[in-house]
N, CA, C and O atoms as a GROMACS GRO file, in nm:
protein
  424
    1MET      N    1  -3.279   1.530  15.595
    1MET     CA    2  -3.374   1.597  15.650
    1MET      C    3  -3.413   1.724  15.547
    1MET      O    4  -3.318   1.790  15.504
    2ALA      N    5  -3.543   1.760  15.509
    2ALA     CA    6  -3.578   1.852  15.408
    2ALA      C    7  -3.555   2.010  15.463
    2ALA      O    8  -3.619   2.038  15.564
    3LYS      N    9  -3.489   2.090  15.419
    3LYS     CA   10  -3.490   2.214  15.485
    3LYS      C   11  -3.607   2.290  15.466
    3LYS      O   12  -3.659   2.289  15.354
    4VAL      N   13  -3.671   2.374  15.584
    4VAL     CA   14  -3.800   2.428  15.591
    4VAL      C   15  -3.759   2.597  15.533
    4VAL      O   16  -3.696   2.676  15.603
    5SER      N   17  -3.794   2.620  15.431
    5SER     CA   18  -3.788   2.755  15.373
    5SER      C   19  -3.878   2.861  15.467
    5SER      O   20  -3.972   2.828  15.540
    6SER      N   21  -3.829   2.986  15.447
    6SER     CA   22  -3.917   3.092  15.505
    6SER      C   23  -4.027   3.116  15.422
    6SER      O   24  -4.016   3.091  15.302
    7PRO      N   25  -4.144   3.166  15.471
    7PRO     CA   26  -4.250   3.208  15.397
    7PRO      C   27  -4.231   3.284  15.304
    7PRO      O   28  -4.143   3.367  15.324
    8THR      N   29  -4.292   3.288  15.189
    8THR     CA   30  -4.288   3.389  15.074
    8THR      C   31  -4.336   3.499  15.113
    8THR      O   32  -4.402   3.501  15.217
    9GLU      N   33  -4.317   3.602  15.048
    9GLU     CA   34  -4.413   3.733  15.056
    9GLU      C   35  -4.557   3.724  15.073
    9GLU      O   36  -4.625   3.779  15.160
   10THR      N   37  -4.598   3.640  14.968
   10THR     CA   38  -4.745   3.623  14.928
   10THR      C   39  -4.789   3.521  15.029
   10THR      O   40  -4.902   3.543  15.072
   11GLU      N   41  -4.732   3.420  15.077
   11GLU     CA   42  -4.768   3.324  15.185
   11GLU      C   43  -4.787   3.420  15.309
   11GLU      O   44  -4.889   3.402  15.377
   12ARG      N   45  -4.702   3.519  15.345
   12ARG     CA   46  -4.708   3.601  15.459
   12ARG      C   47  -4.828   3.707  15.449
   12ARG      O   48  -4.887   3.746  15.549
   13CYS      N   49  -4.860   3.750  15.314
   13CYS     CA   50  -4.973   3.827  15.311
   13CYS      C   51  -5.094   3.750  15.347
   13CYS      O   52  -5.178   3.796  15.424
   14ILE      N   53  -5.104   3.613  15.283
   14ILE     CA   54  -5.213   3.528  15.312
   14ILE      C   55  -5.238   3.508  15.485
   14ILE      O   56  -5.344   3.516  15.547
   15GLU      N   57  -5.126   3.485  15.527
   15GLU     CA   58  -5.126   3.437  15.691
   15GLU      C   59  -5.187   3.584  15.760
   15GLU      O   60  -5.259   3.585  15.860
   16SER      N   61  -5.140   3.712  15.683
   16SER     CA   62  -5.186   3.844  15.753
   16SER      C   63  -5.334   3.846  15.746
   16SER      O   64  -5.399   3.878  15.846
   17LEU      N   65  -5.394   3.813  15.627
   17LEU     CA   66  -5.538   3.833  15.604
   17LEU      C   67  -5.618   3.708  15.700
   17LEU      O   68  -5.730   3.726  15.747
   18ILE      N   69  -5.560   3.613  15.713
   18ILE     CA   70  -5.639   3.514  15.795
   18ILE      C   71  -5.620   3.570  15.941
   18ILE      O   72  -5.715   3.561  16.019
   19ALA      N   73  -5.503   3.626  15.980
   19ALA     CA   74  -5.480   3.676  16.120
   19ALA      C   75  -5.602   3.789  16.159
   19ALA      O   76  -5.674   3.785  16.260
   20VAL      N   77  -5.604   3.880  16.062
   20VAL     CA   78  -5.678   3.990  16.050
   20VAL      C   79  -5.829   3.944  16.088
   20VAL      O   80  -5.891   3.983  16.187
   21PHE      N   81  -5.873   3.856  15.993
   21PHE     CA   82  -5.997   3.809  16.004
   21PHE      C   83  -6.028   3.765  16.151
   21PHE      O   84  -6.115   3.810  16.226
   22GLN      N   85  -5.928   3.658  16.178
   22GLN     CA   86  -5.988   3.603  16.318
   22GLN      C   87  -5.964   3.708  16.428
   22GLN      O   88  -6.013   3.691  16.539
   23LYS      N   89  -5.895   3.810  16.401
   23LYS     CA   90  -5.885   3.921  16.515
   23LYS      C   91  -6.027   3.975  16.559
   23LYS      O   92  -6.067   3.990  16.675
   24TYR      N   93  -6.095   4.003  16.438
   24TYR     CA   94  -6.246   4.038  16.442
   24TYR      C   95  -6.336   3.954  16.462
   24TYR      O   96  -6.431   3.984  16.536
   25ALA      N   97  -6.329   3.828  16.400
   25ALA     CA   98  -6.443   3.733  16.402
   25ALA      C   99  -6.421   3.694  16.542
   25ALA      O  100  -6.315   3.692  16.605
   26GLY      N  101  -6.571   3.658  16.589
   26GLY     CA  102  -6.571   3.588  16.725
   26GLY      C  103  -6.588   3.683  16.830
   26GLY      O  104  -6.611   3.638  16.942
   27GLN      N  105  -6.582   3.800  16.815
   27GLN     CA  106  -6.598   3.902  16.932
   27GLN      C  107  -6.730   3.889  16.989
   27GLN      O  108  -6.751   3.924  17.105
   28GLU      N  109  -6.827   3.837  16.910
   28GLU     CA  110  -6.970   3.820  16.946
   28GLU      C  111  -7.019   3.702  16.951
   28GLU      O  112  -7.139   3.682  16.970
   29GLY      N  113  -6.913   3.592  16.932
   29GLY     CA  114  -6.982   3.465  16.934
   29GLY      C  115  -6.894   3.368  16.837
   29GLY      O  116  -6.785   3.316  16.864
   30ASN      N  117  -6.972   3.356  16.715
   30ASN     CA  118  -6.886   3.275  16.623
   30ASN      C  119  -6.776   3.316  16.557
   30ASN      O  120  -6.778   3.415  16.484
   31ASN      N  121  -6.661   3.237  16.581
   31ASN     CA  122  -6.521   3.276  16.529
   31ASN      C  123  -6.494   3.233  16.377
   31ASN      O  124  -6.380   3.244  16.332
   32CYS      N  125  -6.598   3.185  16.300
   32CYS     CA  126  -6.585   3.184  16.205
   32CYS      C  127  -6.625   3.284  16.088
   32CYS      O  128  -6.598   3.284  15.968
   33THR      N  129  -6.696   3.363  16.162
   33THR     CA  130  -6.777   3.466  16.081
   33THR      C  131  -6.764   3.612  16.142
   33THR      O  132  -6.743   3.622  16.263
   34LEU      N  133  -6.776   3.726  16.064
   34LEU     CA  134  -6.790   3.856  16.121
   34LEU      C  135  -6.938   3.910  16.128
   34LEU      O  136  -7.000   3.921  16.023
   35SER      N  137  -6.991   3.939  16.238
   35SER     CA  138  -7.127   4.000  16.272
   35SER      C  139  -7.133   4.133  16.201
   35SER      O  140  -7.037   4.165  16.131
   36LYS      N  141  -7.211   4.194  16.209
   36LYS     CA  142  -7.226   4.341  16.147
   36LYS      C  143  -7.132   4.407  16.230
   36LYS      O  144  -7.038   4.466  16.177
   37LEU      N  145  -7.146   4.406  16.357
   37LEU     CA  146  -7.057   4.499  16.468
   37LEU      C  147  -6.938   4.478  16.454
   37LEU      O  148  -6.862   4.574  16.451
   38GLU      N  149  -6.885   4.330  16.441
   38GLU     CA  150  -6.757   4.313  16.390
   38GLU      C  151  -6.710   4.353  16.253
   38GLU      O  152  -6.591   4.382  16.241
   39PHE      N  153  -6.782   4.357  16.160
   39PHE     CA  154  -6.736   4.406  16.054
   39PHE      C  155  -6.738   4.561  16.033
   39PHE      O  156  -6.671   4.615  15.945
   40LEU      N  157  -6.826   4.634  16.125
   40LEU     CA  158  -6.796   4.763  16.154
   40LEU      C  159  -6.663   4.802  16.221
   40LEU      O  160  -6.598   4.902  16.190
   41ASN      N  161  -6.628   4.714  16.315
   41ASN     CA  162  -6.495   4.746  16.403
   41ASN      C  163  -6.393   4.730  16.300
   41ASN      O  164  -6.302   4.811  16.283
   42PHE      N  165  -6.414   4.614  16.228
   42PHE     CA  166  -6.289   4.593  16.109
   42PHE      C  167  -6.256   4.708  16.034
   42PHE      O  168  -6.143   4.757  16.028
   43MET      N  169  -6.399   4.766  15.956
   43MET     CA  170  -6.388   4.870  15.870
   43MET      C  171  -6.324   4.987  15.934
   43MET      O  172  -6.222   5.037  15.886
   44ASN      N  173  -6.382   5.032  16.046
   44ASN     CA  174  -6.330   5.162  16.122
   44ASN      C  175  -6.202   5.135  16.186
   44ASN      O  176  -6.165   5.229  16.256
   45THR      N  177  -6.128   5.040  16.184
   45THR     CA  178  -5.988   5.029  16.232
   45THR      C  179  -5.881   4.996  16.125
   45THR      O  180  -5.776   5.058  16.108
   46GLU      N  181  -5.925   4.886  16.056
   46GLU     CA  182  -5.826   4.834  15.942
   46GLU      C  183  -5.853   4.916  15.823
   46GLU      O  184  -5.754   4.923  15.750
   47LEU      N  185  -5.936   4.969  15.788
   47LEU     CA  186  -5.979   5.055  15.659
   47LEU      C  187  -6.045   5.189  15.713
   47LEU      O  188  -6.155   5.231  15.679
   48ALA      N  189  -5.962   5.246  15.798
   48ALA     CA  190  -6.028   5.366  15.858
   48ALA      C  191  -6.033   5.485  15.762
   48ALA      O  192  -6.124   5.568  15.764
   49ALA      N  193  -5.913   5.489  15.666
   49ALA     CA  194  -5.910   5.607  15.573
   49ALA      C  195  -6.022   5.592  15.493
   49ALA      O  196  -6.093   5.689  15.467
   50PHE      N  197  -6.049   5.466  15.444
   50PHE     CA  198  -6.170   5.447  15.367
   50PHE      C  199  -6.303   5.498  15.423
   50PHE      O  200  -6.383   5.561  15.353
   51THR      N  201  -6.324   5.467  15.556
   51THR     CA  202  -6.437   5.463  15.615
   51THR      C  203  -6.453   5.631  15.655
   51THR      O  204  -6.560   5.691  15.641
   52LYS      N  205  -6.350   5.682  15.697
   52LYS     CA  206  -6.356   5.816  15.727
   52LYS      C  207  -6.390   5.912  15.608
   52LYS      O  208  -6.458   6.013  15.628
   53ASN      N  209  -6.343   5.880  15.484
   53ASN     CA  210  -6.387   5.966  15.374
   53ASN      C  211  -6.504   5.939  15.322
   53ASN      O  212  -6.521   5.988  15.210
   54GLN      N  213  -6.612   5.862  15.374
   54GLN     CA  214  -6.740   5.828  15.324
   54GLN      C  215  -6.831   5.944  15.375
   54GLN      O  216  -6.828   5.984  15.491
   55LYS      N  217  -6.908   5.993  15.283
   55LYS     CA  218  -6.987   6.095  15.296
   55LYS      C  219  -7.149   6.023  15.336
   55LYS      O  220  -7.228   6.088  15.403
   56ASP      N  221  -7.176   5.915  15.298
   56ASP     CA  222  -7.278   5.860  15.313
   56ASP      C  223  -7.287   5.751  15.421
   56ASP      O  224  -7.240   5.639  15.402
   57PRO      N  225  -7.353   5.790  15.545
   57PRO     CA  226  -7.354   5.706  15.659
   57PRO      C  227  -7.382   5.576  15.638
   57PRO      O  228  -7.330   5.489  15.708
   58GLY      N  229  -7.464   5.546  15.540
   58GLY     CA  230  -7.529   5.411  15.525
   58GLY      C  231  -7.424   5.333  15.420
   58GLY      O  232  -7.478   5.239  15.363
   59VAL      N  233  -7.328   5.349  15.396
   59VAL     CA  234  -7.250   5.290  15.296
   59VAL      C  235  -7.191   5.164  15.362
   59VAL      O  236  -7.176   5.067  15.289
   60LEU      N  237  -7.157   5.155  15.488
   60LEU     CA  238  -7.114   5.023  15.531
   60LEU      C  239  -7.226   4.934  15.545
   60LEU      O  240  -7.207   4.818  15.506
   61ASP      N  241  -7.340   4.964  15.594
   61ASP     CA  242  -7.457   4.872  15.600
   61ASP      C  243  -7.489   4.797  15.456
   61ASP      O  244  -7.515   4.677  15.444
   62ARG      N  245  -7.483   4.902  15.341
   62ARG     CA  246  -7.482   4.854  15.213
   62ARG      C  247  -7.390   4.769  15.173
   62ARG      O  248  -7.423   4.678  15.097
   63MET      N  249  -7.264   4.783  15.213
   63MET     CA  250  -7.160   4.686  15.186
   63MET      C  251  -7.155   4.554  15.246
   63MET      O  252  -7.115   4.457  15.181
   64MET      N  253  -7.190   4.546  15.358
   64MET     CA  254  -7.229   4.458  15.436
   64MET      C  255  -7.341   4.345  15.381
   64MET      O  256  -7.329   4.222  15.382
   65LYS      N  257  -7.440   4.417  15.340
   65LYS     CA  258  -7.550   4.325  15.275
   65LYS      C  259  -7.531   4.279  15.129
   65LYS      O  260  -7.592   4.185  15.077
   66LYS      N  261  -7.419   4.372  15.055
   66LYS     CA  262  -7.384   4.322  14.927
   66LYS      C  263  -7.304   4.189  14.938
   66LYS      O  264  -7.327   4.082  14.881
   67LEU      N  265  -7.198   4.226  15.031
   67LEU     CA  266  -7.086   4.099  15.062
   67LEU      C  267  -7.161   3.989  15.120
   67LEU      O  268  -7.118   3.875  15.097
   68ASP      N  269  -7.285   4.006  15.204
   68ASP     CA  270  -7.336   3.876  15.265
   68ASP      C  271  -7.421   3.787  15.146
   68ASP      O  272  -7.542   3.797  15.125
   69LEU      N  273  -7.342   3.714  15.086
   69LEU     CA  274  -7.404   3.660  14.974
   69LEU      C  275  -7.538   3.560  15.015
   69LEU      O  276  -7.648   3.562  14.959
   70ASN      N  277  -7.495   3.474  15.131
   70ASN     CA  278  -7.604   3.402  15.162
   70ASN      C  279  -7.710   3.470  15.257
   70ASN      O  280  -7.819   3.418  15.279
   71SER      N  281  -7.679   3.569  15.300
   71SER     CA  282  -7.810   3.667  15.354
   71SER      C  283  -7.837   3.600  15.507
   71SER      O  284  -7.948   3.589  15.560
   72ASP      N  285  -7.715   3.561  15.560
   72ASP     CA  286  -7.722   3.509  15.709
   72ASP      C  287  -7.697   3.625  15.792
   72ASP      O  288  -7.729   3.612  15.910
   73GLY      N  289  -7.645   3.739  15.755
   73GLY     CA  290  -7.632   3.883  15.850
   73GLY      C  291  -7.476   3.867  15.888
   73GLY      O  292  -7.421   3.936  15.974
   74GLN      N  293  -7.418   3.774  15.819
   74GLN     CA  294  -7.284   3.769  15.872
   74GLN      C  295  -7.185   3.736  15.759
   74GLN      O  296  -7.220   3.670  15.661
   75LEU      N  297  -7.053   3.786  15.776
   75LEU     CA  298  -6.966   3.760  15.668
   75LEU      C  299  -6.889   3.638  15.706
   75LEU      O  300  -6.842   3.635  15.820
   76ASP      N  301  -6.868   3.529  15.620
   76ASP     CA  302  -6.782   3.424  15.661
   76ASP      C  303  -6.662   3.471  15.583
   76ASP      O  304  -6.668   3.577  15.520
   77PHE      N  305  -6.547   3.391  15.584
   77PHE     CA  306  -6.414   3.399  15.522
   77PHE      C  307  -6.418   3.430  15.390
   77PHE      O  308  -6.370   3.540  15.359
   78GLN      N  309  -6.473   3.346  15.287
   78GLN     CA  310  -6.511   3.404  15.146
   78GLN      C  311  -6.584   3.518  15.124
   78GLN      O  312  -6.558   3.581  15.022
   79GLU      N  313  -6.661   3.555  15.192
   79GLU     CA  314  -6.727   3.688  15.188
   79GLU      C  315  -6.638   3.808  15.226
   79GLU      O  316  -6.655   3.919  15.176
   80PHE      N  317  -6.535   3.778  15.325
   80PHE     CA  318  -6.446   3.871  15.355
   80PHE      C  319  -6.346   3.893  15.256
   80PHE      O  320  -6.309   4.007  15.227
   81LEU      N  321  -6.303   3.795  15.203
   81LEU     CA  322  -6.197   3.770  15.095
   81LEU      C  323  -6.268   3.847  14.962
   81LEU      O  324  -6.189   3.899  14.884
   82ASN      N  325  -6.394   3.855  14.935
   82ASN     CA  326  -6.438   3.944  14.829
   82ASN      C  327  -6.419   4.071  14.870
   82ASN      O  328  -6.361   4.138  14.784
   83LEU      N  329  -6.448   4.134  14.975
   83LEU     CA  330  -6.434   4.267  15.026
   83LEU      C  331  -6.286   4.302  14.979
   83LEU      O  332  -6.263   4.393  14.900
   84ILE      N  333  -6.179   4.211  15.041
   84ILE     CA  334  -6.040   4.237  15.020
   84ILE      C  335  -6.006   4.213  14.870
   84ILE      O  336  -5.911   4.279  14.827
   85GLY      N  337  -6.064   4.134  14.789
   85GLY     CA  338  -6.026   4.132  14.645
   85GLY      C  339  -6.087   4.258  14.562
   85GLY      O  340  -6.026   4.300  14.464
   86GLY      N  341  -6.218   4.320  14.608
   86GLY     CA  342  -6.260   4.443  14.564
   86GLY      C  343  -6.180   4.545  14.589
   86GLY      O  344  -6.144   4.620  14.499
   87ILE      N  345  -6.140   4.561  14.722
   87ILE     CA  346  -6.054   4.682  14.740
   87ILE      C  347  -5.918   4.681  14.676
   87ILE      O  348  -5.864   4.786  14.641
   88ALA      N  349  -5.856   4.550  14.657
   88ALA     CA  350  -5.734   4.536  14.571
   88ALA      C  351  -5.753   4.565  14.453
   88ALA      O  352  -5.663   4.625  14.394
   89MET      N  353  -5.869   4.533  14.388
   89MET     CA  354  -5.891   4.595  14.242
   89MET      C  355  -5.909   4.714  14.217
   89MET      O  356  -5.880   4.772  14.112
   90ALA      N  357  -5.963   4.760  14.318
   90ALA     CA  358  -5.993   4.933  14.300
   90ALA      C  359  -5.850   5.004  14.321
   90ALA      O  360  -5.826   5.098  14.246
   91CYS      N  361  -5.766   4.973  14.404
   91CYS     CA  362  -5.627   5.031  14.417
   91CYS      C  363  -5.563   4.975  14.322
   91CYS      O  364  -5.502   5.071  14.274
   92HIS      N  365  -5.529   4.864  14.249
   92HIS     CA  366  -5.483   4.828  14.124
   92HIS      C  367  -5.513   4.910  14.007
   92HIS      O  368  -5.426   4.939  13.925
   93ALA      N  369  -5.643   4.949  13.996
   93ALA     CA  370  -5.695   5.032  13.887
   93ALA      C  371  -5.661   5.154  13.910
   93ALA      O  372  -5.640   5.219  13.808
   94SER      N  373  -5.644   5.225  14.038
   94SER     CA  374  -5.606   5.358  14.054
   94SER      C  375  -5.458   5.347  14.033
   94SER      O  376  -5.412   5.441  13.968
   95PHE      N  377  -5.382   5.266  14.066
   95PHE     CA  378  -5.239   5.253  14.034
   95PHE      C  379  -5.207   5.277  13.881
   95PHE      O  380  -5.105   5.330  13.837
   96PHE      N  381  -5.310   5.229  13.810
   96PHE     CA  382  -5.253   5.223  13.660
   96PHE      C  383  -5.305   5.367  13.598
   96PHE      O  384  -5.261   5.411  13.491
   97ALA      N  385  -5.403   5.433  13.678
   97ALA     CA  386  -5.438   5.561  13.647
   97ALA      C  387  -5.343   5.657  13.674
   97ALA      O  388  -5.346   5.764  13.612
   98ASN      N  389  -5.249   5.632  13.768
   98ASN     CA  390  -5.142   5.712  13.829
   98ASN      C  391  -5.018   5.630  13.842
   98ASN      O  392  -4.977   5.603  13.955
   99PRO      N  393  -4.949   5.584  13.727
   99PRO     CA  394  -4.840   5.502  13.732
   99PRO      C  395  -4.710   5.538  13.832
   99PRO      O  396  -4.628   5.450  13.857
  100ALA      N  397  -4.699   5.660  13.883
  100ALA     CA  398  -4.615   5.702  13.950
  100ALA      C  399  -4.656   5.651  14.111
  100ALA      O  400  -4.578   5.651  14.205
  101ALA      N  401  -4.762   5.618  14.115
  101ALA     CA  402  -4.812   5.591  14.267
  101ALA      C  403  -4.792   5.427  14.274
  101ALA      O  404  -4.814   5.371  14.381
  102ILE      N  405  -4.762   5.371  14.190
  102ILE     CA  406  -4.732   5.217  14.193
  102ILE      C  407  -4.610   5.207  14.294
  102ILE      O  408  -4.506   5.271  14.282
  103PRO      N  409  -4.638   5.117  14.396
  103PRO     CA  410  -4.545   5.080  14.478
  103PRO      C  411  -4.466   4.977  14.414
  103PRO      O  412  -4.508   4.882  14.349
  104ARG      N  413  -4.312   5.016  14.448
  104ARG     CA  414  -4.208   4.937  14.397
  104ARG      C  415  -4.148   4.861  14.492
  104ARG      O  416  -4.133   4.910  14.604
  105ARG      N  417  -4.108   4.745  14.469
  105ARG     CA  418  -4.027   4.660  14.560
  105ARG      C  419  -3.881   4.675  14.530
  105ARG      O  420  -3.836   4.695  14.417
  106LYS      N  421  -3.814   4.665  14.633
  106LYS     CA  422  -3.652   4.687  14.629
  106LYS      C  423  -3.589   4.543  14.601
  106LYS      O  424  -3.467   4.529  14.592
   0.00000   0.00000   0.00000
């Protein structure tokens, strides 16, 4: 019988992204997409520091429109991943601008 190994750190991160998406998707109906309100709830809860630091009140609306590649007024999982990827890239770039801020694994 094959031994089942524990999920890797990367696999756990992927599971977490799926779980977070599912936590917000479907609050208003379709559990495969984020509506505008679900997106706003996600941003204000999960990325509160980013949201709170925005001076422009329309930034989240513009983000939603830019992420909504098929213009259906909702974000599917791929469109959600584009948001996460963009944020990860911005964080990665800022870490290289300040190498002392790079999180290190023990």
